[in-house]
C-alpha positions in Angstrom: -18.0 29.5 -40.6 -21.4 28.1 -40.6 -20.1 24.7 -42.0 -18.5 24.9 -39.0 -21.1 25.6 -37.0 -23.2 23.1 -38.6 -20.2 20.6 -37.7 -20.0 21.8 -34.2 -22.4 19.2 -32.4 -21.2 16.5 -34.0 -17.5 17.3 -33.1 -19.2 17.6 -29.3 -21.0 14.6 -29.8 -17.6 12.3 -30.9 -15.7 14.3 -27.9 -18.4 12.9 -25.6 -18.4 9.8 -27.2 -14.7 9.6 -26.5 -15.0 10.3 -22.6 -17.4 7.8 -22.9 -15.6 5.2 -23.9 -12.8 5.7 -21.8 -11.9 2.6 -19.2 -13.7 2.9 -15.4 -11.5 2.6 -13.2 -11.9 0.6 -9.7 -8.8 1.4 -7.1 -9.0 -0.5 -3.9 -6.9 0.0 -1.4 -5.9 -2.2 1.5 -4.1 -1.2 4.7 -1.3 -3.4 6.2 -1.6 -6.4 3.5 1.4 -8.6 3.6 1.9 -10.3 -0.1 0.4 -13.3 2.0 -2.3 -14.4 0.0 -3.6 -17.3 -2.6 -2.8 -15.6 -5.6 0.5 -15.3 -3.9 1.8 -19.3 -3.3 0.2 -19.4 0.5 -2.5 -21.2 0.1 -3.4 -21.3 3.9 -4.9 -17.9 3.5 -8.5 -18.0 2.3 -8.5 -15.3 -0.5 -10.8 -16.3 -3.0 -12.0 -12.8 -4.3 -8.4 -11.6 -4.4 -7.7 -14.6 -6.2 -10.1 -14.7 -8.3 -9.1 -10.9 -9.4 -5.7 -12.1 -10.0 -6.8 -14.6 -12.4 -8.4 -11.7 -14.4 -5.1 -9.6 -14.2 -1.3 -9.7 -13.8 0.2 -10.0 -10.5 3.2 -8.2 -9.4 5.1 -10.7 -7.1 8.1 -7.7 -6.9 5.9 -4.4 -6.1 7.6 -1.9 -3.6 6.2 1.2 -1.8 8.2 4.3 -1.1 8.1 4.3 2.7 6.5 1.4 4.8 4.3 3.6 7.2 0.2 4.6 6.0 0.8 8.3 4.9 3.7 8.7 3.4 3.4 5.8 1.2 -0.1 7.0 0.7 1.2 10.6 -0.4 3.8 9.0 -2.9 1.1 7.0 -4.7 -1.5 9.6 -5.2 0.9 12.5 -5.8 3.2 10.0 -8.4 6.1 11.6 -6.3 8.8 9.9 -3.9 8.7 10.7 -0.2 11.5 13.1 -0.7 9.3 15.3 -3.0 6.2 15.4 -0.7 7.9 15.7 2.2 5.9 13.2 3.9 8.2 11.2 6.2 5.8 11.0 8.9 1.8 10.9 10.0 1.7 14.6 10.7 2.7 15.9 7.3 0.3 16.9 4.6 1.8 16.8 1.0 0.1 19.8 0.1 2.1 21.3 2.5 5.5 21.0 0.2 3.3 20.9 -3.3 0.7 23.0 -3.0 -0.3 22.8 -6.8 0.1 19.2 -7.2 -2.5 17.3 -9.3 -3.0 14.0 -7.5 -4.2 11.0 -9.3 -7.6 11.2 -8.6 -7.6 15.0 -9.4 -6.2 13.9 -13.3 -8.8 12.0 -14.4 -11.2 14.8 -12.5 -9.9 17.2 -15.1 -10.1 14.5 -17.6 -13.7 14.1 -17.8 -14.3 10.8 -15.2 -16.5 11.0 -11.8 -14.0 10.8 -8.8 -15.2 9.0 -5.6 -13.6 8.2 -2.0 -15.0 5.8 -0.1 -13.0 4.8 3.3 -8.9 4.8 3.4 -7.6 6.3 0.9 -5.6 9.0 2.3 -3.6 8.6 6.2 -7.0 9.5 8.2 -7.1 13.1 9.2 -5.1 14.0 5.9 -7.9 13.6 3.4 -7.4 15.9 -0.2 -10.6 17.7 -1.1 -9.2 18.8 -4.8 -8.6 14.6 -5.7 -12.8 14.2 -5.4 -15.5 15.2 -7.6 -17.8 14.4 -4.6 -16.7 14.8 -1.3 -14.6 11.9 0.2 -17.0 9.4 3.0 -16.0 7.0 5.3 -19.1 5.3 7.2 -18.6 5.9 10.9 -18.8 1.8 12.9 -18.0 0.5 16.2 -14.3 -0.3 16.4 -14.9 -3.4 18.5 -18.6 -5.6 19.0 -17.7 -7.3 22.8 -18.7 -5.5 25.7 -15.5 -5.6 27.4 -13.6 -4.3 24.8 -16.3 -1.6 24.4 -15.9 -1.0 28.7 -11.7 -1.0 27.4 -12.5 1.8 25.0 -14.4 3.8 26.7 -12.2 3.9 29.9 -9.1 5.2 28.0 -8.4 8.8 26.9 -10.4 11.0 24.6 -9.0 10.5 21.5 -7.1 7.8 22.1 -9.3 4.2 21.3 -9.1 4.9 17.2 -5.5 6.2 17.4 -6.4 8.3 14.9 -5.9 11.9 15.9 -2.8 13.1 14.1 0.8 12.6 17.1 1.3 15.8 17.0 -1.8 16.9 18.6 -0.9 14.3 21.4 1.2 14.2 24.3 3.4 11.5 24.9 1.9 10.5 27.8 -1.1 9.9 26.2 -0.2 8.4 23.1 1.6 5.4 25.0 -1.7 4.7 26.8 -3.4 1.4 25.7 -6.5 1.7 23.3 -7.6 -1.8 23.2 -7.4 -5.0 23.0 -5.1 -5.9 19.4 -7.8 -8.4 18.4 -11.3 -9.4 18.6 -13.8 -11.9 17.5 -17.4 -11.6 17.4 -20.1 -13.4 15.8 -21.5 -10.0 14.0 -22.8 -9.7 10.6 -19.8 -8.6 8.2 -21.1 -4.8 8.5 -21.0 -4.1 11.8 -17.5 -3.5 11.4 -16.1 -0.4 9.2 -14.9 -2.2 6.1 -18.6 -4.1 5.9 -20.1 -0.8 5.5 -17.5 0.8 3.5 -18.8 -2.5 0.7 -21.8 -1.5 0.9 -21.3 2.0 0.8 -19.1 1.3 -2.4 -22.1 -1.0 -3.9 -25.0 1.9 -3.9 -22.4 4.2 -5.5 -21.4 1.6 -8.2 -25.2 1.7 -9.0 -25.3 5.6 -8.8 -21.8 6.0 -11.1 -23.6 3.2 -13.7 -26.5 6.1 -14.5 -23.1 8.7 -15.2 -22.8 9.7 -18.2 -19.0 9.7 -17.8 -16.6 7.5 -16.7 -15.9 7.0 -13.4 -12.7 6.2 -11.4 -13.9 4.9 -7.8 -11.3 4.7 -4.6 -12.2 1.5 -2.5 -9.7 2.1 0.9 -10.3 -0.9 3.2 -8.8 -0.8 6.6 -8.1 -4.1 7.7 -6.2 -5.9 8.6 -4.7 -2.8 10.2 -4.7 -2.8 14.4 -6.4 -4.3 15.4 -7.4 -7.4 13.9 -10.8 -7.5 14.4 -13.0 -9.1 12.3 -16.6 -11.4 12.2 -16.5 -15.4 14.2 -16.5 -16.7 10.8 -13.2 -15.7 9.2 -11.8 -16.1 12.2 -12.8 -20.4 11.9 -11.9 -20.5 8.5 -8.1 -21.0 10.4 -6.7 -23.7 13.1 -4.7 -22.3 15.3 -2.6 -25.1 15.9 -1.4 -24.7 12.1 -0.5 -22.0 12.1 3.4 -21.5 11.7 5.3 -18.7 14.0 7.9 -16.4 12.2 10.8 -18.3 10.9 13.7 -15.5 11.6 12.1 -14.4 15.2 15.6 -12.5 15.5 17.3 -9.7 14.9 19.8 -9.4 11.6 22.8 -9.9 12.4 26.1 -7.0 12.0 22.7 -4.7 11.3 22.2 -1.3 13.3 20.3 -1.8 15.9 18.2 1.1 15.0 17.4 -0.6 11.7 14.5 -2.3 12.7 12.2 -1.2 16.0 10.5 -4.2 18.2 7.0 -2.7 17.3 5.9 -0.2 19.5 2.0 0.6 17.8 1.2 -3.1 18.4 2.5 -3.1 22.1 0.2 0.3 22.4 -2.7 -2.0 22.6 -4.0 -3.4 26.0 -3.0 -6.8 27.1 0.0 -6.8 24.8 3.3 -7.5 26.5 6.3 -4.6 26.1 8.7 -7.1 25.7 9.5 -9.8 23.9 5.8 -11.3 22.6 5.5 -15.0 23.8 4.6 -17.7 21.6 1.0 -18.7 22.3 0.2 -14.7 22.0 2.1 -14.5 18.9 0.2 -16.8 17.5 -3.2 -15.5 18.1 -2.1 -11.9 16.9 -0.8 -14.3 13.2 -4.7 -16.2 13.6 -6.7 -12.4 13.9 -4.8 -11.1 11.2 -5.5 -13.4 8.8 -8.7 -13.9 9.8 -9.1 -9.9 9.1 -7.3 -10.5 5.9 -9.8 -13.0 4.6 -12.8 -10.1 6.0 -11.5 -7.5 3.6 -11.4 -10.6 0.5 -14.6 -10.9 1.2 -15.8 -7.3 1.4 -13.5 -6.9 -1.9 -15.8 -10.0 -3.3 -18.4 -7.9 -2.7 -17.9 -5.0 -4.9 -16.3 -7.1 -7.4 -19.6 -8.9 -7.8 -21.4 -6.1 -8.2 -19.5 -4.8 -10.8 -20.0 -8.2 -12.9 -24.2 -7.5 -11.6 -24.5 -4.0 -13.5 -22.1 -5.4 -16.8 -19.5 -3.1 -15.6 -16.6 -5.3 -15.5 -16.4 -5.4 -19.3 -15.0 -1.8 -19.4 -13.4 -1.2 -15.9 -9.7 -1.4 -15.1 -9.4 -3.0 -11.8 -6.4 -2.5 -9.4 -5.8 -4.1 -5.7 -2.5 -2.8 -3.7 -1.6 -2.7 0.2 0.4 0.6 1.1 3.0 -1.0 2.4 4.5 -4.8 4.2 4.0 -5.8 7.6 6.1 -7.9 9.9 4.4 -10.9 12.3 7.2 -11.5 14.2 9.9 -11.8 11.4 13.4 -10.1 12.9 11.6 -10.1 16.4 9.8 -7.1 15.7 5.9 -6.4 14.6 4.4 -3.7 12.4 5.7 -2.1 9.7 8.4 1.3 10.2 11.0 -0.2 8.5 13.2 -0.8 5.1 13.2 -4.8 5.2 11.7 -7.0 2.7 8.7 -7.8 4.8 8.2 -4.3 5.1 8.3 -2.5 1.9 7.4 -5.6 -0.5 3.2 -5.5 -0.3 0.7 -6.9 -2.9 -0.4 -5.1 -6.9 -2.6 -6.3 -8.7 -4.1 -5.2 -12.2 -6.5 -6.1 -14.5 -7.6 -4.7 -17.4 -10.5 -5.6 -19.7 -9.0 -7.2 -22.5 -5.7 -8.0 -21.1 -3.6 -10.8 -22.7 -1.4 -12.0 -20.2 -4.6 -12.7 -17.3 -3.7 -14.9 -14.9 0.3 -14.0 -14.7 2.4 -13.2 -12.7 5.4 -10.7 -13.4 8.7 -10.8 -10.9 9.7 -7.3 -12.8 10.9 -4.7 -10.4 7.9 -2.2 -9.8 7.2 1.0 -7.5 3.7 2.8 -6.2 5.0 5.6 -8.4 4.2 3.6 -11.0 0.7 3.2 -10.5 -0.2 6.7 -11.5 1.3 7.2 -14.6 0.1 3.5 -15.7 -3.4 3.8 -15.0 -3.3 7.2 -16.8 -2.0 5.5 -20.0 -4.4 2.7 -19.7 -7.1 5.2 -19.8 -5.8 7.5 -22.7 -5.1 10.4 -20.0 -1.8 13.0 -20.6 0.6 12.7 -18.1 1.6 15.6 -15.9 5.1 16.3 -15.8 5.6 16.2 -12.3 5.7 12.4 -12.0 8.8 10.3 -10.6 7.6 6.7 -11.7 7.2 4.5 -14.9 4.3 3.4 -16.8 3.7 -0.5 -16.3 1.8 -0.7 -19.1 4.7 -2.7 -21.2 4.5 -5.1 -18.4 0.7 -6.1 -19.2 1.8 -6.6 -22.9 5.2 -8.8 -21.8 5.6 -9.5 -17.8 9.4 -11.2 -18.5 10.4 -8.2 -20.5 13.6 -6.2 -19.0 12.3 -3.4 -16.5 14.0 -1.5 -13.5 17.2 -2.4 -12.5 16.0 -1.1 -8.7 13.4 -0.3 -7.1 13.8 2.4 -4.2 12.5 2.9 -0.5 13.6 5.0 2.3 12.7 5.3 6.2 13.7 7.9 8.7 15.4 7.8 12.0 16.1 10.1 15.0 20.0 9.5 15.6 22.7 7.4 14.2 25.3 5.0 16.1 27.9 7.7 15.5 26.4 10.8 16.0 25.5 11.6 12.8 22.2 13.3 14.2 18.5 12.4 12.2 19.1 9.8 9.8 17.6 8.9 6.7 18.0 4.9 5.4 17.3 5.3 1.5 17.4 1.0 0.4 17.7 0.0 -3.0 16.1 -3.3 -4.4 18.0 -4.9 -7.1 17.2 -8.6 -8.3 19.3 -10.0 -6.1 20.2 -7.7 -3.2 19.2 -5.1 -0.7 21.5 -2.9 -0.4 20.3 0.2 2.1 22.9 3.5 3.1 22.3 5.4 6.5 22.7 9.0 6.3 22.4 12.3 7.6 19.1 13.7 6.7 20.3 16.9 6.2 23.8 15.7 4.7 24.0 12.7 2.8 27.4 12.7 2.6 27.8 11.3 6.0 27.3 7.8 6.0 26.5 6.1 9.8 25.8 2.7 8.0 25.2 0.6 5.7 23.3 -2.9 5.0 23.6 -5.5 2.7 21.6 -8.9 2.1 21.8 -11.3 -1.0 18.4 -12.3 -1.7 19.9 -15.4 -3.1 21.5 -16.8 -0.1 19.5 -15.3 2.5 16.4 -14.4 1.6 14.6 -13.5 5.2 17.3 -10.4 5.1 19.1 -12.1 8.1 23.1 -11.8 7.9 24.2 -7.9 7.0 26.9 -8.7 4.5 28.0 -5.4 3.8 31.2 -5.4 6.3 32.5 -8.5 5.0 35.9 -8.0 3.3 35.0 -10.4 0.0 32.2 -8.1 -0.3 34.1 -4.5 -0.6 33.9 -4.0 -4.7 30.0 -5.6 -4.8 29.6 -2.5 -1.9 31.2 0.2 -4.4 29.2 -1.2 -7.4 26.1 -1.2 -5.4 27.1 2.3 -3.9 27.3 3.9 -7.4 23.9 2.5 -8.4 22.3 3.6 -5.4 23.9 7.3 -6.0 22.8 7.2 -9.5 19.2 6.5 -8.0 15.9 5.6 -9.4 16.3 7.8 -12.4 19.3 5.9 -13.3 17.2 2.6 -12.6 14.8 3.2 -14.8 13.4 0.4 -17.6 14.8 0.4 -21.4 11.8 1.1 -22.3 11.0 4.3 -20.2 7.9 6.5 -21.5 7.2 4.2 -24.7 4.2 2.2 -24.7 2.9 -1.5 -26.2 -0.8 -1.9 -26.7 -2.2 -4.4 -24.7 
């Protein structure tokens, strides 16, 4: 007993040392970010800071969110479970309603000795989760618009409408359809006039504080742009020549797809001055210009945080992950915004950098899902994996980006009614190496099939032609239907739950 007491201080010291040696995590979320960046081969986009993160990490070319809208996607990622488990399919439900005791990603790190902070948009606005954090989540306040005429428009709008953040169930339908302000703004102001600049400043100050703490940290930093409205300082607009901005190559509906599969984009049309019908080419070009400028603005804020991480000497022991919560349409399929199952909406950026990794600067075409992020970060930090997780750690891909991986990735999106009177629908989509296969079924009765979509990415990467009904494809549809019914459990990689060292 005396010997044990003598050893106890050493054991406690060893435990603390082990915790202190664990890697930090810088967890960067970007709202509405398409995989349209320099590191994804789009050299017309100015994204030097995200691109340098790509050179220090692995770029996932085919990463898929579980539902292409803010709250369902973020709830799924942060709980490590899919929308049918969180029961979050909209912007008015908190995942704690269905999962009151679930341990979130941040909570798991907090429970294992990490100091966990959240800054900016991590969960959807108005739906924070206090158990996730070691200290209260914080978002600095900032004006939405800078130009006087735009501020005046917002001030003239009904209370609660300009920022669009009040939960939809608390709004009446007439108020929800009123304009908020313009869809874009170019103003000659400093970066930290707007919210994302202030988020970057707060993240930098927080990194300095965390450096002084004895325990490792998990810092979640959420940037709001390029979410609507497309607002950024003038210098980011000046990076682009509007005459060179190309419009969407497929500004038309997919042929033979159900009408409800893609909506035209009501979110965009709630902003002042946006036409309710088709978007004219000159206005579409302005919108794309604003979106690109907003991407570059947020990229610059990411760069400031990465610079401070390096300056403080923290980069050598910090995992950095950057993800966009879902994709976004910029006129593709004669539509704007997200809210669908098409590739433009469910495919989003994912970059992961781990100190000492052998594959820095490489890309992988492995099919991965956002539910995989939770187990990945836990395994990289040496934390136990909770039993509720519905994803697979991506750690083996960091050692071998070309290894065999998942046979499919899964996403979903609801719709109110089907074309054959089925009632409320859920569209479940499966992305395989070659195909996108979507089945629209009754939300309460999955045996009721309202429509099927099949797109061959080998011949139709833009998903312009639904070939599910072609007689020549019936055997293929049956094969994919069987794979779809097997679900995500049947699509796990052959090395699921195995770990390969870095």
